[in-house]
mmJSON file of the N, C-alpha and C atoms, coordinates in Angstrom:
{"data_MODEL":{"atom_site":{
"group_PDB":["ATOM","ATOM","ATOM","ATOM","ATOM","ATOM","ATOM","ATOM","ATOM","ATOM","ATOM","ATOM","ATOM","ATOM","ATOM","ATOM","ATOM","ATOM","ATOM","ATOM","ATOM","ATOM","ATOM","ATOM","ATOM","ATOM","ATOM","ATOM","ATOM","ATOM","ATOM","ATOM","ATOM","ATOM","ATOM","ATOM","ATOM","ATOM","ATOM","ATOM","ATOM","ATOM","ATOM","ATOM","ATOM","ATOM","ATOM","ATOM","ATOM","ATOM","ATOM","ATOM","ATOM","ATOM","ATOM","ATOM","ATOM","ATOM","ATOM","ATOM","ATOM","ATOM","ATOM","ATOM","ATOM","ATOM","ATOM","ATOM","ATOM","ATOM","ATOM","ATOM","ATOM","ATOM","ATOM","ATOM","ATOM","ATOM","ATOM","ATOM","ATOM","ATOM","ATOM","ATOM","ATOM","ATOM","ATOM","ATOM","ATOM","ATOM","ATOM","ATOM","ATOM","ATOM","ATOM","ATOM","ATOM","ATOM","ATOM","ATOM","ATOM","ATOM","ATOM","ATOM","ATOM","ATOM","ATOM","ATOM","ATOM","ATOM","ATOM","ATOM","ATOM","ATOM","ATOM","ATOM","ATOM","ATOM","ATOM","ATOM","ATOM","ATOM","ATOM","ATOM","ATOM","ATOM","ATOM","ATOM","ATOM","ATOM","ATOM","ATOM","ATOM","ATOM","ATOM","ATOM","ATOM","ATOM","ATOM","ATOM","ATOM","ATOM","ATOM","ATOM","ATOM","ATOM","ATOM","ATOM","ATOM","ATOM","ATOM","ATOM","ATOM","ATOM","ATOM","ATOM","ATOM","ATOM","ATOM","ATOM","ATOM","ATOM","ATOM","ATOM","ATOM","ATOM","ATOM","ATOM","ATOM","ATOM","ATOM","ATOM","ATOM","ATOM","ATOM","ATOM","ATOM","ATOM","ATOM","ATOM","ATOM","ATOM","ATOM","ATOM","ATOM","ATOM","ATOM","ATOM","ATOM","ATOM","ATOM","ATOM","ATOM","ATOM","ATOM","ATOM","ATOM","ATOM","ATOM","ATOM","ATOM","ATOM","ATOM","ATOM","ATOM","ATOM","ATOM","ATOM","ATOM","ATOM","ATOM","ATOM","ATOM","ATOM","ATOM","ATOM","ATOM","ATOM","ATOM","ATOM","ATOM","ATOM","ATOM","ATOM","ATOM"],
"id":[1,2,3,4,5,6,7,8,9,10,11,12,13,14,15,16,17,18,19,20,21,22,23,24,25,26,27,28,29,30,31,32,33,34,35,36,37,38,39,40,41,42,43,44,45,46,47,48,49,50,51,52,53,54,55,56,57,58,59,60,61,62,63,64,65,66,67,68,69,70,71,72,73,74,75,76,77,78,79,80,81,82,83,84,85,86,87,88,89,90,91,92,93,94,95,96,97,98,99,100,101,102,103,104,105,106,107,108,109,110,111,112,113,114,115,116,117,118,119,120,121,122,123,124,125,126,127,128,129,130,131,132,133,134,135,136,137,138,139,140,141,142,143,144,145,146,147,148,149,150,151,152,153,154,155,156,157,158,159,160,161,162,163,164,165,166,167,168,169,170,171,172,173,174,175,176,177,178,179,180,181,182,183,184,185,186,187,188,189,190,191,192,193,194,195,196,197,198,199,200,201,202,203,204,205,206,207,208,209,210,211,212,213,214,215,216,217,218,219,220,221,222,223,224,225],
"type_symbol":["N","C","C","N","C","C","N","C","C","N","C","C","N","C","C","N","C","C","N","C","C","N","C","C","N","C","C","N","C","C","N","C","C","N","C","C","N","C","C","N","C","C","N","C","C","N","C","C","N","C","C","N","C","C","N","C","C","N","C","C","N","C","C","N","C","C","N","C","C","N","C","C","N","C","C","N","C","C","N","C","C","N","C","C","N","C","C","N","C","C","N","C","C","N","C","C","N","C","C","N","C","C","N","C","C","N","C","C","N","C","C","N","C","C","N","C","C","N","C","C","N","C","C","N","C","C","N","C","C","N","C","C","N","C","C","N","C","C","N","C","C","N","C","C","N","C","C","N","C","C","N","C","C","N","C","C","N","C","C","N","C","C","N","C","C","N","C","C","N","C","C","N","C","C","N","C","C","N","C","C","N","C","C","N","C","C","N","C","C","N","C","C","N","C","C","N","C","C","N","C","C","N","C","C","N","C","C","N","C","C","N","C","C","N","C","C","N","C","C","N","C","C","N","C","C"],
"label_atom_id":["N","CA","C","N","CA","C","N","CA","C","N","CA","C","N","CA","C","N","CA","C","N","CA","C","N","CA","C","N","CA","C","N","CA","C","N","CA","C","N","CA","C","N","CA","C","N","CA","C","N","CA","C","N","CA","C","N","CA","C","N","CA","C","N","CA","C","N","CA","C","N","CA","C","N","CA","C","N","CA","C","N","CA","C","N","CA","C","N","CA","C","N","CA","C","N","CA","C","N","CA","C","N","CA","C","N","CA","C","N","CA","C","N","CA","C","N","CA","C","N","CA","C","N","CA","C","N","CA","C","N","CA","C","N","CA","C","N","CA","C","N","CA","C","N","CA","C","N","CA","C","N","CA","C","N","CA","C","N","CA","C","N","CA","C","N","CA","C","N","CA","C","N","CA","C","N","CA","C","N","CA","C","N","CA","C","N","CA","C","N","CA","C","N","CA","C","N","CA","C","N","CA","C","N","CA","C","N","CA","C","N","CA","C","N","CA","C","N","CA","C","N","CA","C","N","CA","C","N","CA","C","N","CA","C","N","CA","C","N","CA","C","N","CA","C","N","CA","C","N","CA","C","N","CA","C","N","CA","C","N","CA","C"],
"label_alt_id":[null,null,null,null,null,null,null,null,null,null,null,null,null,null,null,null,null,null,null,null,null,null,null,null,null,null,null,null,null,null,null,null,null,null,null,null,null,null,null,null,null,null,null,null,null,null,null,null,null,null,null,null,null,null,null,null,null,null,null,null,null,null,null,null,null,null,null,null,null,null,null,null,null,null,null,null,null,null,null,null,null,null,null,null,null,null,null,null,null,null,null,null,null,null,null,null,null,null,null,null,null,null,null,null,null,null,null,null,null,null,null,null,null,null,null,null,null,null,null,null,null,null,null,null,null,null,null,null,null,null,null,null,null,null,null,null,null,null,null,null,null,null,null,null,null,null,null,null,null,null,null,null,null,null,null,null,null,null,null,null,null,null,null,null,null,null,null,null,null,null,null,null,null,null,null,null,null,null,null,null,null,null,null,null,null,null,null,null,null,null,null,null,null,null,null,null,null,null,null,null,null,null,null,null,null,null,null,null,null,null,null,null,null,null,null,null,null,null,null,null,null,null,null,null,null],
"label_comp_id":["UNK","UNK","UNK","UNK","UNK","UNK","UNK","UNK","UNK","UNK","UNK","UNK","UNK","UNK","UNK","UNK","UNK","UNK","UNK","UNK","UNK","UNK","UNK","UNK","UNK","UNK","UNK","UNK","UNK","UNK","UNK","UNK","UNK","UNK","UNK","UNK","UNK","UNK","UNK","UNK","UNK","UNK","UNK","UNK","UNK","UNK","UNK","UNK","UNK","UNK","UNK","UNK","UNK","UNK","UNK","UNK","UNK","UNK","UNK","UNK","UNK","UNK","UNK","UNK","UNK","UNK","UNK","UNK","UNK","UNK","UNK","UNK","UNK","UNK","UNK","UNK","UNK","UNK","UNK","UNK","UNK","UNK","UNK","UNK","UNK","UNK","UNK","UNK","UNK","UNK","UNK","UNK","UNK","UNK","UNK","UNK","UNK","UNK","UNK","UNK","UNK","UNK","UNK","UNK","UNK","UNK","UNK","UNK","UNK","UNK","UNK","UNK","UNK","UNK","UNK","UNK","UNK","UNK","UNK","UNK","UNK","UNK","UNK","UNK","UNK","UNK","UNK","UNK","UNK","UNK","UNK","UNK","UNK","UNK","UNK","UNK","UNK","UNK","UNK","UNK","UNK","UNK","UNK","UNK","UNK","UNK","UNK","UNK","UNK","UNK","UNK","UNK","UNK","UNK","UNK","UNK","UNK","UNK","UNK","UNK","UNK","UNK","UNK","UNK","UNK","UNK","UNK","UNK","UNK","UNK","UNK","UNK","UNK","UNK","UNK","UNK","UNK","UNK","UNK","UNK","UNK","UNK","UNK","UNK","UNK","UNK","UNK","UNK","UNK","UNK","UNK","UNK","UNK","UNK","UNK","UNK","UNK","UNK","UNK","UNK","UNK","UNK","UNK","UNK","UNK","UNK","UNK","UNK","UNK","UNK","UNK","UNK","UNK","UNK","UNK","UNK","UNK","UNK","UNK","UNK","UNK","UNK","UNK","UNK","UNK"],
"label_asym_id":["A","A","A","A","A","A","A","A","A","A","A","A","A","A","A","A","A","A","A","A","A","A","A","A","A","A","A","A","A","A","A","A","A","A","A","A","A","A","A","A","A","A","A","A","A","A","A","A","A","A","A","A","A","A","A","A","A","A","A","A","A","A","A","A","A","A","A","A","A","A","A","A","A","A","A","A","A","A","A","A","A","A","A","A","A","A","A","A","A","A","A","A","A","A","A","A","A","A","A","A","A","A","A","A","A","A","A","A","A","A","A","A","A","A","A","A","A","A","A","A","A","A","A","A","A","A","A","A","A","A","A","A","A","A","A","A","A","A","A","A","A","A","A","A","A","A","A","A","A","A","A","A","A","A","A","A","A","A","A","A","A","A","A","A","A","A","A","A","A","A","A","A","A","A","A","A","A","A","A","A","A","A","A","A","A","A","A","A","A","A","A","A","A","A","A","A","A","A","A","A","A","A","A","A","A","A","A","A","A","A","A","A","A","A","A","A","A","A","A","A","A","A","A","A","A"],
"label_entity_id":["1","1","1","1","1","1","1","1","1","1","1","1","1","1","1","1","1","1","1","1","1","1","1","1","1","1","1","1","1","1","1","1","1","1","1","1","1","1","1","1","1","1","1","1","1","1","1","1","1","1","1","1","1","1","1","1","1","1","1","1","1","1","1","1","1","1","1","1","1","1","1","1","1","1","1","1","1","1","1","1","1","1","1","1","1","1","1","1","1","1","1","1","1","1","1","1","1","1","1","1","1","1","1","1","1","1","1","1","1","1","1","1","1","1","1","1","1","1","1","1","1","1","1","1","1","1","1","1","1","1","1","1","1","1","1","1","1","1","1","1","1","1","1","1","1","1","1","1","1","1","1","1","1","1","1","1","1","1","1","1","1","1","1","1","1","1","1","1","1","1","1","1","1","1","1","1","1","1","1","1","1","1","1","1","1","1","1","1","1","1","1","1","1","1","1","1","1","1","1","1","1","1","1","1","1","1","1","1","1","1","1","1","1","1","1","1","1","1","1","1","1","1","1","1","1"],
"label_seq_id":[1,1,1,2,2,2,3,3,3,4,4,4,5,5,5,6,6,6,7,7,7,8,8,8,9,9,9,10,10,10,11,11,11,12,12,12,13,13,13,14,14,14,15,15,15,16,16,16,17,17,17,18,18,18,19,19,19,20,20,20,21,21,21,22,22,22,23,23,23,24,24,24,25,25,25,26,26,26,27,27,27,28,28,28,29,29,29,30,30,30,31,31,31,32,32,32,33,33,33,34,34,34,35,35,35,36,36,36,37,37,37,38,38,38,39,39,39,40,40,40,41,41,41,42,42,42,43,43,43,44,44,44,45,45,45,46,46,46,47,47,47,48,48,48,49,49,49,50,50,50,51,51,51,52,52,52,53,53,53,54,54,54,55,55,55,56,56,56,57,57,57,58,58,58,59,59,59,60,60,60,61,61,61,62,62,62,63,63,63,64,64,64,65,65,65,66,66,66,67,67,67,68,68,68,69,69,69,70,70,70,71,71,71,72,72,72,73,73,73,74,74,74,75,75,75],
"pdbx_PDB_ins_code":[null,null,null,null,null,null,null,null,null,null,null,null,null,null,null,null,null,null,null,null,null,null,null,null,null,null,null,null,null,null,null,null,null,null,null,null,null,null,null,null,null,null,null,null,null,null,null,null,null,null,null,null,null,null,null,null,null,null,null,null,null,null,null,null,null,null,null,null,null,null,null,null,null,null,null,null,null,null,null,null,null,null,null,null,null,null,null,null,null,null,null,null,null,null,null,null,null,null,null,null,null,null,null,null,null,null,null,null,null,null,null,null,null,null,null,null,null,null,null,null,null,null,null,null,null,null,null,null,null,null,null,null,null,null,null,null,null,null,null,null,null,null,null,null,null,null,null,null,null,null,null,null,null,null,null,null,null,null,null,null,null,null,null,null,null,null,null,null,null,null,null,null,null,null,null,null,null,null,null,null,null,null,null,null,null,null,null,null,null,null,null,null,null,null,null,null,null,null,null,null,null,null,null,null,null,null,null,null,null,null,null,null,null,null,null,null,null,null,null,null,null,null,null,null,null],
"Cartn_x":[49.745,49.226,48.135,46.672,46.449,45.464,45.344,44.448,42.759,42.232,40.523,39.805,39.004,38.824,38.147,37.789,37.329,37.105,35.777,35.625,34.389,34.01,33.047,32.075,31.042,29.586,28.737,28.621,27.127,26.123,25.373,24.978,23.45,22.42,21.203,20.312,19.83,19.069,18.536,18.374,17.73,15.886,14.941,13.654,13.512,14.678,14.379,15.093,15.703,16.162,15.102,14.789,13.436,12.535,12.015,11.246,11.345,12.646,13.526,12.882,12.872,14.225,12.106,11.473,10.171,9.669,10.042,9.201,9.857,10.63,11.578,10.634,9.91,8.615,9.478,10.26,11.479,11.032,10.343,9.981,8.08,8.24,6.309,5.955,7.033,6.724,7.581,7.417,8.147,8.746,9.058,9.824,11.162,10.765,11.575,12.505,12.326,12.973,14.038,13.488,14.202,15.041,15.013,16.034,17.228,16.368,17.667,18.42,17.891,18.229,19.74,19.316,20.763,20.97,21.19,21.649,22.902,22.97,23.268,23.88,24.205,24.542,23.861,22.748,21.876,21.975,22.214,21.778,20.53,20.968,19.582,18.24,19.087,18.286,17.552,18.058,17.45,16.453,16.836,15.715,14.536,14.898,13.886,13.235,13.542,12.644,12.748,12.3,12.153,10.989,10.774,10.014,9.061,9.197,7.826,6.926,7.497,6.432,5.013,3.91,2.814,2.812,2.503,2.59,2.997,4.994,5.583,5.45,5.165,4.745,3.884,2.711,1.528,2.226,2.723,2.905,4.275,4.792,5.88,5.082,4.093,3.805,2.681,2.081,1.462,2.335,3.614,3.883,4.928,5.051,5.311,3.944,3.151,1.768,1.558,1.566,1.738,2.678,4.012,4.919,4.922,4.765,4.638,3.718,2.817,1.315,2.123,2.647,3.007,3.678,4.935,5.974,5.286,4.109,3.173,2.715,2.057,1.228,2.034,3.742,4.278,4.794,5.09,6.084,5.705],
"Cartn_y":[16.323,16.222,15.983,16.72,16.812,15.874,15.256,14.035,14.475,14.028,14.585,13.418,14.242,13.982,12.881,11.606,10.31,9.31,9.184,8.598,7.587,6.591,5.92,6.263,6.39,6.499,5.57,6.6,5.942,5.046,3.827,3.591,4.292,4.227,5.302,4.609,4.516,4.118,3.183,2.188,0.709,1.261,1.727,1.841,2.937,3.689,4.616,3.586,3.242,2.03,1.212,0.334,-0.444,0.41,1.758,1.926,2.628,3.283,3.281,1.577,0.706,-0.569,-0.738,-0.096,-0.801,0.333,1.506,2.026,1.878,1.2,0.697,-0.406,-0.851,-1.611,-2.903,-3.221,-4.465,-5.297,-5.121,-6.488,-6.459,-7.682,-7.642,-8.203,-8.245,-8.463,-7.939,-7.555,-7.076,-8.106,-9.275,-10.213,-10.033,-10.007,-9.679,-8.975,-7.411,-6.443,-6.791,-7.218,-7.879,-8.73,-9.429,-10.338,-8.863,-8.411,-7.557,-6.226,-6.273,-5.265,-6.269,-7.629,-8.95,-8.54,-8.889,-8.967,-8.238,-6.698,-5.271,-5.389,-6.023,-5.683,-5.432,-4.91,-4.402,-5.866,-5.355,-6.719,-7.187,-8.527,-9.281,-9.61,-9.198,-9.057,-7.182,-6.273,-5.133,-5.071,-6.436,-6.442,-6.452,-7.307,-8.238,-7.56,-6.726,-5.824,-4.899,-4.062,-3.09,-3.495,-4.358,-4.903,-5.671,-6.652,-6.681,-5.815,-4.713,-2.937,-3.363,-3.293,-3.748,-2.38,-1.327,0.155,0.155,-0.163,-0.452,-1.466,-2.705,-3.674,-3.017,-2.986,-2.295,-1.481,-0.714,0.721,0.539,-0.829,-1.133,-1.994,-2.979,-3.635,-2.627,-2.075,-0.804,-0.313,0.481,0.968,-0.202,-1.724,-2.507,-2.648,-2.611,-3.078,-1.643,-0.74,0.258,0.406,0.34,0.323,-1.084,-1.721,-2.957,-2.73,-2.362,-1.65,-0.84,0.138,1.698,0.917,-0.593,-0.954,-1.176,-2.602,-3.026,-2.621,-0.732,-0.533,0.445,0.583,1.824,0.658,-0.543,-1.755,-2.542],
"Cartn_z":[0.856,0.445,2.144,2.119,3.535,3.797,4.557,5.071,5.828,4.722,5.647,6.953,7.87,8.522,8.635,8.233,8.189,9.664,9.321,10.84,10.092,10.84,10.305,10.997,9.948,10.395,11.247,12.295,13.804,12.562,12.45,12.178,12.304,12.266,12.311,13.202,14.315,15.171,14.657,15.681,15.242,14.363,15.507,15.04,13.472,13.885,12.303,11.044,11.468,10.209,9.814,10.451,10.44,9.318,9.632,9.194,7.949,8.036,6.317,5.964,5.882,5.388,5.097,5.524,5.457,4.017,3.832,3.358,1.769,1.503,0.639,-0.321,-0.228,-0.649,-0.566,-0.275,-0.422,0.656,1.494,2.754,2.746,3.134,2.607,4.312,4.904,6.756,7.506,9.152,9.852,10.544,10.323,10.513,9.053,7.731,7.005,7.833,7.675,8.585,9.405,10.56,11.552,11.27,10.286,9.612,9.284,8.764,7.848,8.5,9.906,10.752,11.351,12.342,12.578,11.378,10.433,9.374,8.895,9.543,9.02,10.368,11.378,12.759,13.774,13.87,15.241,16.528,17.422,18.318,18.15,17.785,17.966,18.71,20.436,21.76,20.751,20.772,20.573,19.591,18.222,17.537,18.067,18.892,19.015,20.13,21.422,22.143,21.392,20.18,19.597,18.629,17.946,17.185,18.076,19.424,19.355,20.271,20.046,20.469,19.999,20.293,19.315,18.104,18.772,17.98,17.157,17.332,15.695,14.971,15.39,14.543,13.508,14.315,13.445,12.618,12.845,12.004,10.659,11.354,9.918,9.128,9.568,8.556,8.041,8.016,7.415,6.548,6.771,5.838,4.591,5.317,4.567,3.219,3.964,2.473,1.661,2.748,1.335,0.34,0.813,-0.069,-1.258,-1.046,-1.711,-2.995,-2.412,-3.559,-4.268,-3.732,-4.574,-5.445,-5.082,-6.246,-7.187,-6.841,-7.358,-8.835,-8.682,-9.386,-10.287,-9.875,-10.805,-11.355,-11.357,-11.971,-12.686],
"occupancy":[1.0,1.0,1.0,1.0,1.0,1.0,1.0,1.0,1.0,1.0,1.0,1.0,1.0,1.0,1.0,1.0,1.0,1.0,1.0,1.0,1.0,1.0,1.0,1.0,1.0,1.0,1.0,1.0,1.0,1.0,1.0,1.0,1.0,1.0,1.0,1.0,1.0,1.0,1.0,1.0,1.0,1.0,1.0,1.0,1.0,1.0,1.0,1.0,1.0,1.0,1.0,1.0,1.0,1.0,1.0,1.0,1.0,1.0,1.0,1.0,1.0,1.0,1.0,1.0,1.0,1.0,1.0,1.0,1.0,1.0,1.0,1.0,1.0,1.0,1.0,1.0,1.0,1.0,1.0,1.0,1.0,1.0,1.0,1.0,1.0,1.0,1.0,1.0,1.0,1.0,1.0,1.0,1.0,1.0,1.0,1.0,1.0,1.0,1.0,1.0,1.0,1.0,1.0,1.0,1.0,1.0,1.0,1.0,1.0,1.0,1.0,1.0,1.0,1.0,1.0,1.0,1.0,1.0,1.0,1.0,1.0,1.0,1.0,1.0,1.0,1.0,1.0,1.0,1.0,1.0,1.0,1.0,1.0,1.0,1.0,1.0,1.0,1.0,1.0,1.0,1.0,1.0,1.0,1.0,1.0,1.0,1.0,1.0,1.0,1.0,1.0,1.0,1.0,1.0,1.0,1.0,1.0,1.0,1.0,1.0,1.0,1.0,1.0,1.0,1.0,1.0,1.0,1.0,1.0,1.0,1.0,1.0,1.0,1.0,1.0,1.0,1.0,1.0,1.0,1.0,1.0,1.0,1.0,1.0,1.0,1.0,1.0,1.0,1.0,1.0,1.0,1.0,1.0,1.0,1.0,1.0,1.0,1.0,1.0,1.0,1.0,1.0,1.0,1.0,1.0,1.0,1.0,1.0,1.0,1.0,1.0,1.0,1.0,1.0,1.0,1.0,1.0,1.0,1.0,1.0,1.0,1.0,1.0,1.0,1.0],
"B_iso_or_equiv":[0.0,0.0,0.0,0.0,0.0,0.0,0.0,0.0,0.0,0.0,0.0,0.0,0.0,0.0,0.0,0.0,0.0,0.0,0.0,0.0,0.0,0.0,0.0,0.0,0.0,0.0,0.0,0.0,0.0,0.0,0.0,0.0,0.0,0.0,0.0,0.0,0.0,0.0,0.0,0.0,0.0,0.0,0.0,0.0,0.0,0.0,0.0,0.0,0.0,0.0,0.0,0.0,0.0,0.0,0.0,0.0,0.0,0.0,0.0,0.0,0.0,0.0,0.0,0.0,0.0,0.0,0.0,0.0,0.0,0.0,0.0,0.0,0.0,0.0,0.0,0.0,0.0,0.0,0.0,0.0,0.0,0.0,0.0,0.0,0.0,0.0,0.0,0.0,0.0,0.0,0.0,0.0,0.0,0.0,0.0,0.0,0.0,0.0,0.0,0.0,0.0,0.0,0.0,0.0,0.0,0.0,0.0,0.0,0.0,0.0,0.0,0.0,0.0,0.0,0.0,0.0,0.0,0.0,0.0,0.0,0.0,0.0,0.0,0.0,0.0,0.0,0.0,0.0,0.0,0.0,0.0,0.0,0.0,0.0,0.0,0.0,0.0,0.0,0.0,0.0,0.0,0.0,0.0,0.0,0.0,0.0,0.0,0.0,0.0,0.0,0.0,0.0,0.0,0.0,0.0,0.0,0.0,0.0,0.0,0.0,0.0,0.0,0.0,0.0,0.0,0.0,0.0,0.0,0.0,0.0,0.0,0.0,0.0,0.0,0.0,0.0,0.0,0.0,0.0,0.0,0.0,0.0,0.0,0.0,0.0,0.0,0.0,0.0,0.0,0.0,0.0,0.0,0.0,0.0,0.0,0.0,0.0,0.0,0.0,0.0,0.0,0.0,0.0,0.0,0.0,0.0,0.0,0.0,0.0,0.0,0.0,0.0,0.0,0.0,0.0,0.0,0.0,0.0,0.0,0.0,0.0,0.0,0.0,0.0,0.0],
"pdbx_formal_charge":[null,null,null,null,null,null,null,null,null,null,null,null,null,null,null,null,null,null,null,null,null,null,null,null,null,null,null,null,null,null,null,null,null,null,null,null,null,null,null,null,null,null,null,null,null,null,null,null,null,null,null,null,null,null,null,null,null,null,null,null,null,null,null,null,null,null,null,null,null,null,null,null,null,null,null,null,null,null,null,null,null,null,null,null,null,null,null,null,null,null,null,null,null,null,null,null,null,null,null,null,null,null,null,null,null,null,null,null,null,null,null,null,null,null,null,null,null,null,null,null,null,null,null,null,null,null,null,null,null,null,null,null,null,null,null,null,null,null,null,null,null,null,null,null,null,null,null,null,null,null,null,null,null,null,null,null,null,null,null,null,null,null,null,null,null,null,null,null,null,null,null,null,null,null,null,null,null,null,null,null,null,null,null,null,null,null,null,null,null,null,null,null,null,null,null,null,null,null,null,null,null,null,null,null,null,null,null,null,null,null,null,null,null,null,null,null,null,null,null,null,null,null,null,null,null],
"auth_seq_id":[1,1,1,2,2,2,3,3,3,4,4,4,5,5,5,6,6,6,7,7,7,8,8,8,9,9,9,10,10,10,11,11,11,12,12,12,13,13,13,14,14,14,15,15,15,16,16,16,17,17,17,18,18,18,19,19,19,20,20,20,21,21,21,22,22,22,23,23,23,24,24,24,25,25,25,26,26,26,27,27,27,28,28,28,29,29,29,30,30,30,31,31,31,32,32,32,33,33,33,34,34,34,35,35,35,36,36,36,37,37,37,38,38,38,39,39,39,40,40,40,41,41,41,42,42,42,43,43,43,44,44,44,45,45,45,46,46,46,47,47,47,48,48,48,49,49,49,50,50,50,51,51,51,52,52,52,53,53,53,54,54,54,55,55,55,56,56,56,57,57,57,58,58,58,59,59,59,60,60,60,61,61,61,62,62,62,63,63,63,64,64,64,65,65,65,66,66,66,67,67,67,68,68,68,69,69,69,70,70,70,71,71,71,72,72,72,73,73,73,74,74,74,75,75,75],
"auth_comp_id":["UNK","UNK","UNK","UNK","UNK","UNK","UNK","UNK","UNK","UNK","UNK","UNK","UNK","UNK","UNK","UNK","UNK","UNK","UNK","UNK","UNK","UNK","UNK","UNK","UNK","UNK","UNK","UNK","UNK","UNK","UNK","UNK","UNK","UNK","UNK","UNK","UNK","UNK","UNK","UNK","UNK","UNK","UNK","UNK","UNK","UNK","UNK","UNK","UNK","UNK","UNK","UNK","UNK","UNK","UNK","UNK","UNK","UNK","UNK","UNK","UNK","UNK","UNK","UNK","UNK","UNK","UNK","UNK","UNK","UNK","UNK","UNK","UNK","UNK","UNK","UNK","UNK","UNK","UNK","UNK","UNK","UNK","UNK","UNK","UNK","UNK","UNK","UNK","UNK","UNK","UNK","UNK","UNK","UNK","UNK","UNK","UNK","UNK","UNK","UNK","UNK","UNK","UNK","UNK","UNK","UNK","UNK","UNK","UNK","UNK","UNK","UNK","UNK","UNK","UNK","UNK","UNK","UNK","UNK","UNK","UNK","UNK","UNK","UNK","UNK","UNK","UNK","UNK","UNK","UNK","UNK","UNK","UNK","UNK","UNK","UNK","UNK","UNK","UNK","UNK","UNK","UNK","UNK","UNK","UNK","UNK","UNK","UNK","UNK","UNK","UNK","UNK","UNK","UNK","UNK","UNK","UNK","UNK","UNK","UNK","UNK","UNK","UNK","UNK","UNK","UNK","UNK","UNK","UNK","UNK","UNK","UNK","UNK","UNK","UNK","UNK","UNK","UNK","UNK","UNK","UNK","UNK","UNK","UNK","UNK","UNK","UNK","UNK","UNK","UNK","UNK","UNK","UNK","UNK","UNK","UNK","UNK","UNK","UNK","UNK","UNK","UNK","UNK","UNK","UNK","UNK","UNK","UNK","UNK","UNK","UNK","UNK","UNK","UNK","UNK","UNK","UNK","UNK","UNK","UNK","UNK","UNK","UNK","UNK","UNK"],
"auth_asym_id":["A","A","A","A","A","A","A","A","A","A","A","A","A","A","A","A","A","A","A","A","A","A","A","A","A","A","A","A","A","A","A","A","A","A","A","A","A","A","A","A","A","A","A","A","A","A","A","A","A","A","A","A","A","A","A","A","A","A","A","A","A","A","A","A","A","A","A","A","A","A","A","A","A","A","A","A","A","A","A","A","A","A","A","A","A","A","A","A","A","A","A","A","A","A","A","A","A","A","A","A","A","A","A","A","A","A","A","A","A","A","A","A","A","A","A","A","A","A","A","A","A","A","A","A","A","A","A","A","A","A","A","A","A","A","A","A","A","A","A","A","A","A","A","A","A","A","A","A","A","A","A","A","A","A","A","A","A","A","A","A","A","A","A","A","A","A","A","A","A","A","A","A","A","A","A","A","A","A","A","A","A","A","A","A","A","A","A","A","A","A","A","A","A","A","A","A","A","A","A","A","A","A","A","A","A","A","A","A","A","A","A","A","A","A","A","A","A","A","A","A","A","A","A","A","A"],
"auth_atom_id":["N","CA","C","N","CA","C","N","CA","C","N","CA","C","N","CA","C","N","CA","C","N","CA","C","N","CA","C","N","CA","C","N","CA","C","N","CA","C","N","CA","C","N","CA","C","N","CA","C","N","CA","C","N","CA","C","N","CA","C","N","CA","C","N","CA","C","N","CA","C","N","CA","C","N","CA","C","N","CA","C","N","CA","C","N","CA","C","N","CA","C","N","CA","C","N","CA","C","N","CA","C","N","CA","C","N","CA","C","N","CA","C","N","CA","C","N","CA","C","N","CA","C","N","CA","C","N","CA","C","N","CA","C","N","CA","C","N","CA","C","N","CA","C","N","CA","C","N","CA","C","N","CA","C","N","CA","C","N","CA","C","N","CA","C","N","CA","C","N","CA","C","N","CA","C","N","CA","C","N","CA","C","N","CA","C","N","CA","C","N","CA","C","N","CA","C","N","CA","C","N","CA","C","N","CA","C","N","CA","C","N","CA","C","N","CA","C","N","CA","C","N","CA","C","N","CA","C","N","CA","C","N","CA","C","N","CA","C","N","CA","C","N","CA","C","N","CA","C","N","CA","C","N","CA","C","N","CA","C","N","CA","C"],
"pdbx_PDB_model_num":[1,1,1,1,1,1,1,1,1,1,1,1,1,1,1,1,1,1,1,1,1,1,1,1,1,1,1,1,1,1,1,1,1,1,1,1,1,1,1,1,1,1,1,1,1,1,1,1,1,1,1,1,1,1,1,1,1,1,1,1,1,1,1,1,1,1,1,1,1,1,1,1,1,1,1,1,1,1,1,1,1,1,1,1,1,1,1,1,1,1,1,1,1,1,1,1,1,1,1,1,1,1,1,1,1,1,1,1,1,1,1,1,1,1,1,1,1,1,1,1,1,1,1,1,1,1,1,1,1,1,1,1,1,1,1,1,1,1,1,1,1,1,1,1,1,1,1,1,1,1,1,1,1,1,1,1,1,1,1,1,1,1,1,1,1,1,1,1,1,1,1,1,1,1,1,1,1,1,1,1,1,1,1,1,1,1,1,1,1,1,1,1,1,1,1,1,1,1,1,1,1,1,1,1,1,1,1,1,1,1,1,1,1,1,1,1,1,1,1,1,1,1,1,1,1]
}}}
């Protein structure tokens, strides 16, 4: 039996993952997203540096609000 070429999948880039999480509706704040990223193994310093950028924080906060609102209407 031939073995497949299995490689550990690379994690998504940090900011891309943050946006993905924000769109789920499972997070009400950027701080919650930051905590989740850290639990997923992204380095604390990188999470803090990337998510302290005002434009990213504002955008993620907006996405969180929209996603939570969308879920509350559908559920």
